[in-house]
N, C-alpha and C positions, 0 to 999 in steps of 0.2 A: 499511470502515465505521469511523466516529469513535465506537468502543464498546470495551468492554473485551474481553479475550480471551474466546473462546467460553465461555458459561456454561452448564453442563449443566442440564437441567430438574430442579427440586428434588422430592425426594419430599415428599408431604403431611405426613409425620410429622416431617419436619426442615426447616422452612421457612427456617431461618436459614443453612443449609449452602450455601456457594458453592464450585463445584469449578471450577477454572481450568486451561485447557490452556496449557502454557508455550510451545508452538510458535509462537504468534502474536505479532507485535510490536503494541504498543499505539500507537494514533495515528500509524501510519506508512502508512496508505493514502492514495492521492492524491485520492480524491473527497470522502469525508466526514471532513474534518479541518479545523480552524481555520487551519492554516498554509497559506500560498501555496506549494503544493508541485507539483512536476513529476516524474514517474517515466518514465525511459527504459529500455525492455527492450532488451538487446543480443542480437539474433538473428544466426544464421549468415548470413541474407541481407542484412546491413547493407550499405548503399550503399558502394562503393569510394571510398577517398580520405578517409573519415571517421576523425578521431581523437577523443580524449576531449574536447578543447576544442571541436571541431565539434559534438559531440552536446549538451553542456551549454549552448551559446550558442543552442540552438533554443528554450530556455525564455525567456519574456518577461522583459526587465529584466536579462538576463545578457550581459556583454561579456567577450570574450577578449582579452587584450593580449599580442600575440606580439612576439618580437624578430625577426621575419622569416618564414620559411616554418614548416611544420608540425613540423618536427624541432627548431626552436629553442625557447627558453623560452616558456612559455604560462601566464600567470596569469589568474585568473577574478576578476571584479568583478561584484557583484550590486547593483542598484538605486543605482548611483553610489558604491558603497563602494569603498575601495582593496582591493588584492589580499589583504593580510594581515587584512582585516576578515571574511574568509570562512574558516570552519573546515571542513577536509576530514578525512574519516574512511575507514578501510578496515575494513568490517564492524563499525563501531562503535569501532575503535581509532583514537585522534586521531593525524593526521600532522602537525598544526601547533596543538597546544593552545593556547588563548587567543591565537590568531593568531601563533604562535611563529615562523613564516617564511611567505612566499609560496610555496605548493606549485606546482612545476613539473608541469602536467599532461602535458607530452610525455614524461615519465618513466614514465607508466602506460599501458601498452597496453590499448586497448579491448577486445580479444578476450579478455582475462583475466577480464572481468566479465560477470556475469548481467544486472545492472541498475544504474542510477544514479539516486539519490534526491536532488532538488534542493530545498532549502528556502529560499525567498526571505524573508529577515527572520526571523520567529519560527520556532524549531526545537524539537522535543520535548525534554522534560527528561531522557529516557532516553539521549540523546546527550551530555548535559552540556554545560557552557560557556555562554557569553552572547554569541554572535557578533553583531556590530554589522550585518554585511551579510546573514549567513545560514550555512547549512551544506550540505555535499555529502557523502553517504555512498556509497562505492563497494562494491558487494556482489559479491564473487567468484563465479565458477561453482562448482558443487559436482559431486559424483560423479554425480548424476542427470541432469546436462545432457549432450548428445551429445559423444561423442569426435570431435575434428575436427583438421585440419591444413590449412594454407593457405600459399601463396605469392603474393607481390605485387611488382610492378615498376612504376616510373613514370618519367616523363621526368626527365632530369638524373641518370641513373644512380642510382637509389634502388631497393634490393632489400630484401625483408623476408620472413621465414619465421616461422611459429608452430605450436606443437603443444599440443593439450589432451588429457589423459586423466584418466579417473576410474574407481574401482572401489568397489563397494557390496558389503558382506558382512554377513549377519545371522545370528545364533545365537538360541538360546531366550531368552537374557537380554540380550544387547547388539546394537548396530547400529553398525558401523564403516564409514566412508566416507573415502577418500582421493582427492585431486584434485591434478594437477600441471599447470602451464602453464609453457611457456618460449617466449620470442620473441627475435629478434634482428634488426636492421636495419643496413644500411650505406648511406650516401648521400654523393654527390659534393658536393651543396649548391650547385653553381654555377647561376645563372640570369641572364638579361639583366634589367636594370631601367633605368628613365628617372631621370635626376638633372639638377637645375639647378645643381649644383656650389656650392651655398650662395650663389647670387646671384640672388635672385628678381626683381631689377630689370634684370638683364642676360640677355637671351635668346640671345646669340650663343654662349655656352658650354653651352647645354643639349644633351643627347644621352643615348645609351644606353651604359651600361657593364656588365660582367659581374661578379656577386657571386662573390667568392673567399674562401678561408679559412672556408668555411661547411660543411665536411665534418662528418659525425657518424657514430659507431658506437656502438650500444647493445645490451645484452643484459639481458633480464629473467627472472627465475624466481619463480613464486609457487606455493607448496605449502600444502595445508591437510589437516588430518587431524581427524576428528570422530569421537567415540565417544559413544553414547547408552546409558544403563543406567538403566532405570526413569524417574523423573522428572528426572534429571540429565543434563546434556550437557556435554562438555568439547570445546573446539575449540582447536587449535594451529595458527598460521598463521605463514608466513615469506615475506617479499618481498625480493629481492635485486636490486640494479641495479649494473651497470657501464657507464660512459658516457664517452666521449672526443669532444670537439668543438672546432672553431675558434670564435674570438670575431671575427667579421668587422668589428664597429664600426659606427659611425654611417654613414648613406648618404653624407655629405660628408667622412667622415674614416675611410676603410676601413683595416683592418689587414691584414697579410700573414701574420703569425706568431703572434699572440696565441691562447692555448688554455686549455682547462679540462678537467681529469680529475676524474671524480666516481665514488665508490663509495658505495652506500647499503645498509643492511640494516635491516629492521623485523621483529622478533620479538614475537608476541603470543600470549597464552594467555587464554582466556575460559571460565568456568565459569558455567552456568546451571542453577539448581535450583528445583523447585517444592516448597514446603513449606506445605501447608494453603492458606491464603489468600495466601501470599507467593510471589512470584517474584523470587529474589535472583540478581543478576548481578555476578561479580567479574571485572574485566578488567585485566591487567597488560601492560606492553609495555616494550620496550627498543628504541631506534633509535639508530643510528650513521650518521654521514655524514662523509665524507672528501673534500676538495676540493683540488686544486692548480692555483692560477692562475698561468700563465706568460706574462708580457709583458716579457721581458727587453729587448726593443728599445723599450720605453716608447712603443708606438704608440697605446695608448688614453689615456695621460697621466693615471693615476689616482694615481701616487705610489708604491704598493706594486706592485713589478714582478714579484715571483717569490714567492709565499707559499703556505703550506699551511694550510688552515682545517679544524678538526675540531669536530663538535658531537655531543653525546650527549644522550639523553633517557630517563630511567628513571622509570616511573610506575605507579601502580595506581588503580582506581576501583571503588567498591563502590556498587551501586544495588539498593534494595529497593522493589518494587511490592507494596503491601499493598491487597487488594480487600476493603474494609471490608464493602461490601454489593454488591447487584446494581447499584446506582446510583452508588456513590462509590469513589473509589481514592485512596490516599495513597502518596506516593513520597518516599524519602530517599536522598541520594547524598552521598558524600564522595570526594575524590581527593587524592593527593599525588604530587609528581614532583620530580625534581632535573634541572636543565639546566645544561649546561657547554659552553663554546666556548672554543677556544684557536687562536691564529693564530702561525704560525712564519714569520718573514721569512727566506727561504732565502738572500737576498743578504747580509744583515747577520750573518753567522756563526750563524745559526740562533737568533736572538733570539725568545723565545717570550713571548706574553701569554696570560694565563688569566682567564676570566670565568666566573662561576657564579651560578645563581639557584635558589631553592626556591620552589615554588608549591603552595598548598594551596587546594582548593575545597569548598564544601558547598552542597548543593541540598535545597530542600524543595518538594514539588509536591502539589497537591490538584486532584482532578477530580471533578466532578459531571455525571451525564448522565442525563436522563430524559425520554423523549418527544421533543418538538421542541427542547428547551433543553439545551445543553451548555456547562459553565463549567470554565475551568482557571485555576489561579494558581500561580505559581512564584516563589520567591526564590533567587537564586544569589549566593554569596558568594565572593570571591577575595582571597587574602593572598599577597603576594610579599615574599621577603626576598633581600638581596644580601650574602652573608656576607663577601665579600672587600673590600668597600668601605664607605665612610661613608655610602652612599646610604641614605636612610631607607626603611622598608618601605612598600609600597603596599597599599592595601586598598579593596575596594568591595562594597556589598551592592546587587545589581541586582534589582528586582522586575519581573515581567511577567505578563500575564494575557491570556485569550483567551475569546471567547464565539462560540458558533454556535447559529444558529437555523434550523430546517427547516421548510418548508412544502411539503406534497405529498411525493411520493416521489423527485422528481428536481430539487428547487430548494432552495438554502440560502443564507443570509447568514453571513458570518463577520467577525470583527473581532479584532484582537491590538493590544496596546501594551506598551512596556516600556523600562527603562533599560539601558544597556550601557556596559561599560568595557574598553578594551584598553590594556595597558601597551606601550611600545616594546619590540621583541625584540632580541636580541643582533645580528642582522644589520643592523637599521635603525641602532643605535648605532655599530657598528664597520665596516659595509659588507659586501658580499658578492661579487656577480659583477663581470665586467669593466667594466660601465658603470654600476655603482652604488656611490655613496660613502656613508659613515656619518656621523651626526650626534649626538655624545654629550650634546647639550643637549636632547634631545627630552623632552617630558612625555606622560603617558598621555592617550590620547583617550577621550572619553566622550560620551554623548548619549541623547536620548529618540527613539523611533520608535513609529509606529502604522500599521496598514493596515486597510482596509476592503474586502471583497470580496464578488462574487455568483458563484455557480456554478449552472448549469442544464443539464439533460440532456434532450434529446428522442430517446428511443429508438424511438419508434413512428411517426415520419413515414413516409410512403410511400416505400419504397426507400432511405430515408436515416436516418443516425444522426448526431446533432449533440451536441457538448459545448461550452459556452461558459463561460470563466472571465474575469472582469473584476475589476481591483484599482485602488485608490488608495493610495499609500503616501506617507509623510511621515517625514523624519528631520531633527532638529535636533541638531548636533554641537558639541562644544567641544574645542579643541586637536587638531582632526583632523590626522593624520599623512599627508602627501601627497608623493609623489615628484614632483619638478618638474626640468626641465631648466635646467642653468646654462650659462654662456657658453662652456664647453669641451664642449658636447654631451654631457655626462654627467648622471646622475640623482642627486639628493640628497633625503632626506626632510626636511621641515620642518613645524612646526606651524602650522596656521591658527587664529586665535582662536576664531572662531565660523563655522559653516557651516550651510547649509540646503539640503535636497534634498527634492523632492516630485515626483510623477509619476503617470501612468496606464499600466496595462499590461493586455494582453488576449491570449487565445488562442482559436483556434476549430478544433476537430477535426471534420471531416465525412468520413463513409465511407459508401459506396454498396455495395448488395449485388451490383452488377455489376462490382466490382473497382476503382473509383475511389475515391481518397482524397486529402484536402487537409488540410494543417496549417498554420495561420497563427499567428504570434506577432508582437506589436508592443509597443514601449514609448516613451512620451514622458516624458523626464526634465528637470525644471528644477532647476538648482543655482546657489547664489549664495554667494560668500564675504563674510561679514559682518565681517572684519576691518577695523578702521578705517584701516588704512595706505592712503592715497590711491592707491598703485600698484596695489592688489589689490582695494579695496573694491567690492563689488557686481559683481565679475567672475564668470564661469563657472568652475566647478572644473576643473582639469586632468584629462584622460582620462575626461570625462564627456559622451558625445554626446547631443544633444538627442533625436534620433530614432534608432531602430533597428527594422528590420523583417526577418523571415525568413518565407519561404513555400516549401512544397514540395507539388507535385501529382504523383501517381503512379497508375499503372494496372497492375494485376496480373491476369494471364490465368488462366482456369480451370486448376486443379490446380498453379497457381503454376509453369508452365512458363516464363513470361517476366514480367519486371517492368521498366517504363519509368518513369523519374522526372526531374523537372525542380525545380530549387530556385533561389530568388532571395534574395540577401543584401544589405541596405542598412544602412550604418552612417554617420550624419552626421558631418561634420567636427567635430573636438574639439581643444581648446588643449592643448599640451604644457608650457605655462608659466603661472604664476600671474597675469601682467599681461594674458594674452590677446592676445599679439602674434603668437606662433608657432602657427599652427593647421594640423593635418594636413587632408588633402583628404578630402571624403566618398568613400565606396566603395560602388559598385553593381555586384555581381558576380552571374554567372549559372553554374549548374552543370547538368550532364545525365549520366545514367548508363543503362545497359542491363544486364539480367542474364538468362542462360538456365540452366535446370536440366531437361535432357531426361529424367532419370529418376533413381531412387535409386542406380543403379550408376555414374552419370556424376558429374563434379565440377561444381559450381556455377561457371559462368563470368561474370565481371563486368568491365564496362569503364565508365570514367567520365571526364569532363572537367571540371575545376574552372577557374573564370575563363575560360568559354567564348570570350569575345570579347577576350581578351588584354589586359584593361585594366591599364595601367601608370601612367597619369597622368589627372588631370582639369583642366578649365578652371575656375578659381576667381578671386574678387577678389584683386587685388594687395595691398590693404590690408584685412584682415579686420575692422578696426574701422569701416570705412566701405564696406560691401559695395555699396550702391545706386550710388555715384558713383565708385568705384575702376575703374581699368582692369583687364582680364582678362589672366591669365597662365596658363601651363601649369605645373601643380605635381605632382610625383611622388607616388605612392601610398605612404604609409609607415605604419607603426604608431605607437603612443603615444610611443614613444622615438626615432622618426626611423629606424627600420630599414626598408629597402625590401621590399615584398611582391612575391612572384613572379607572373608572368603566367600564361598558359595552361599547365595541368599535366594530363597524361593519366595514367590509373592502370588497370592490368590485374590482376585477381585470379583465382586458381584456388583453389577450396576443397573438400575432401572431408569428408564426414560419413557414416560407416557407418550404414546404415538410414535414410538420408534426413535432410532438415533438420527442425529442431524448429519 
């Protein structure tokens, strides 16, 4: 519910006393909130072959931008935003504060999580930040979720294993819970793909090749310890990653030896305390990332052939929720952090460059909720300093507000609006991965956005339960930072003067008492570059498809002994350059899965096939600027940066959960 934490009934002799339970999150429920929010519960019976990117792209308006298959880089875009305009959190701990980098979703194993909360656009003040695109909060499993272990294998020699365990211990005064998750995978990464060899006007050299130098190996450890004593809770969380991968390059410029080694560790400590009418939350974190990029053969042609990049982020945030009365709440928050990044050229006798930045934020939040009407207002201020350079400080004060109107028990209207700013991060200025170049002349991006939505729930239809959510969104930006493809088939961030994005999105969830369920989400997005440069004026923004559709239909037998599922994914063709000449082909893919669970003593057996019909190419207009009169050609299926997508992939999972599935 879009209400305050549970309010105890008041004693008649003390009508002003408000007792607050600190366990509930405010404004974080998917139904009765002004945010366009989708919550995904991660159950043991999750369909095989799904990763974190495949989960979040089921929300309307969300796009996953992959560098190939599921083990390669995955960035998330919401409502036409760039990947860095989406802020990600691990249980409220920022992974990329103020869009500090594009988070690679493939680094975060889905089985380590209990649920995923996706905020499209407006996000709650309790998370902090003022993300242009939205926010995603990854909630880890805790000690009360079932102990489990699983093995997975799939086509092209991919093997994965994971283990989760938890322990809960209570005394007369305290409650201790410990959970531990570990996961590892190794993948050969080879798969056949169709290519036109970079000559769309010459069909004689079209054919099938094998993706090489795409191997990967990854290990994850996620541990969490929580202790509760009275109204106070302390939580310690640590997430470690070790990853080794090849960088196979562009579809028409493959590499044989380029590689990337990554180590990452995130340590977070959170204290939450209830003091009278106040819920005070203090969060501190330290993250360290170490990457070694090796392209000594200069196959990718980025200039820097062998380099080590290290980045650190040390920060703290304090947030106070003050429940003034039964109908009003005030929130105050402040944060400070230090960012640093250094790059060492291992070929140039270890020459190192160092870059630092300090960031402070302040947030003021007011909420009023009574009966049918709910109002929210937030002001978020950001201050940035660059101590080692002559770069002047950046600052911004970003207001936003939200309104919700309820009529009946199962229908509501919601509206949000706000201003947002994001400075270029150190990766955008200096470059990062094997196919991404830096741009030191970038300016901060900012803009206004609003959305209007309708939610309706029909829980009492005959044999059927329906939930409908429809939204219209609009975003006007200035100096938008967008990754575009240059003539060397690599990506570079540039500022667009002014941009405009609007669209419609909707979702429909239908479930039957007979075991049938259907989940549909779709989005129509219109984007326009308002930069006066004739080469790009009034063109569609890169990596912003017009249409996207996701549909899943499933049947679960009585007692959950068997489950059948079919899903359909469609993503419209989208341009990879600002001039709208290079256009990726539209993708229309089908997936199927089946699972059996004979009983509590038996493992859960799952089998699934992604891209059932082995789609590797589409027939498209040869000239995307004149689709009606142009000749038709066969174009390979690629992602937004020109990396080929795999064809048919089968996956087999075995999972054990003592005591049965949750």
